[in-house]
C-alpha positions in Angstrom: 99.0 139.6 228.5 99.7 137.3 225.7 99.6 134.3 228.0 96.0 135.2 229.0 95.0 135.4 225.3 96.7 132.1 224.4 93.7 129.9 225.0 91.5 132.2 222.9 94.1 132.3 220.1 94.5 128.6 220.2 90.7 128.1 220.0 90.5 130.5 217.0 93.4 128.6 215.3 91.7 125.2 215.8 88.4 126.6 214.4 90.2 128.1 211.4 92.2 124.9 210.8 89.0 122.8 211.1 87.2 125.2 208.6 90.1 124.9 206.1 90.1 121.1 206.4 86.3 121.0 205.9 86.5 123.3 202.8 89.4 121.2 201.3 87.5 118.0 201.9 84.4 119.4 200.2 86.4 120.7 197.3 88.3 117.4 196.9 85.0 115.5 196.9 84.1 117.3 193.6 87.4 116.7 191.9 87.2 113.6 189.6 89.6 110.9 190.8 91.1 108.4 188.4 90.3 104.9 189.5 92.8 102.1 188.8 91.7 100.1 185.8 93.0 96.6 185.0 92.9 95.0 181.6 90.1 92.7 182.8 87.9 95.8 183.5 88.0 96.9 179.9 84.9 95.5 178.1 85.6 93.9 174.7 83.4 95.7 172.3 83.1 92.6 170.1 81.3 90.9 173.0 79.2 93.8 174.2 78.1 95.7 171.2 79.5 94.0 168.1 81.6 97.2 167.6 85.3 97.9 167.7 85.5 100.9 170.1 85.6 101.0 173.9 85.7 104.6 175.2 86.1 104.3 179.0 87.8 107.7 179.1 84.8 109.3 177.3 87.0 111.1 174.9 85.1 110.3 171.7 81.8 111.8 170.6 79.0 109.4 169.5 79.7 110.4 165.9 83.4 109.7 166.2 82.7 106.2 167.7 80.2 105.5 164.9 82.7 106.6 162.3 85.6 104.5 163.8 83.2 101.5 164.0 82.3 101.9 160.4 85.9 102.2 159.3 86.8 99.1 161.3 83.9 97.1 160.0 84.7 98.0 156.4 88.4 97.1 157.0 87.4 93.7 158.4 85.0 93.0 155.6 87.5 94.0 152.9 90.7 92.6 154.3 89.8 90.5 157.3 92.0 92.7 159.5 90.7 93.6 162.9 91.1 97.1 164.4 90.2 97.9 168.0 90.2 101.4 169.5 90.3 101.7 173.3 90.4 104.8 175.5 91.0 104.5 179.2 91.4 107.2 181.9 94.6 105.6 183.2 96.6 102.4 182.8 97.5 102.2 186.5 98.3 99.8 188.1 100.0 98.4 184.9 103.7 98.7 184.7 103.3 101.0 181.6 100.8 101.9 179.0 102.7 99.7 176.6 102.4 96.7 179.0 98.6 97.4 179.4 98.1 97.5 175.6 100.1 94.3 175.0 98.2 92.4 177.7 94.8 93.8 176.4 95.7 92.9 172.8 96.7 89.3 173.8 93.6 88.7 176.0 91.2 90.0 173.4 93.0 88.0 170.7 92.7 90.8 168.1 93.3 89.6 164.6 94.0 86.1 163.3 97.4 84.8 164.6 98.1 83.1 161.3 97.4 86.2 159.2 99.1 88.9 161.2 96.1 91.2 160.9 95.3 92.6 164.3 95.7 96.2 165.4 94.9 97.9 168.7 95.1 101.6 169.3 95.0 102.4 173.0 94.7 106.0 174.3 95.5 106.5 178.0 94.2 110.0 178.9 96.0 110.6 182.2 99.4 109.4 181.0 98.8 111.3 177.7 100.0 108.3 175.7 98.9 106.4 172.6 100.0 102.9 172.2 99.7 100.8 169.0 99.9 97.0 169.2 100.0 94.8 166.1 100.1 91.1 165.7 103.2 89.9 163.9 104.6 86.4 163.5 107.0 87.1 166.3 104.4 88.3 168.9 
């Protein structure tokens, strides 16, 4: 008796499996996926908006960005120090958030090399990390 029902059971199993796969694929299409970001993908705010903040992870409110930009602008005007704040969803495929921050700091050339006055604060959302890079005479 079971052998005669086997094709029907198999057909029901295949339909159930296909339905589950369809539901999973539809559900996964709505889940935000972190896309790999390289240092070259991060826009330098000094070149794009004359600001100091790049919020690629969309963690900061417009008011927070404005406040950070104002603080950084005042700091630069008063002391010539340069402060950049960057948020990214992830630092993949970099070796580590620290390596990403160091490379970004060096590419952007934050601060004056002869004055040791550069500071980068990098927030990596998915890794839940904050990295701080400073320019010193040894870096």
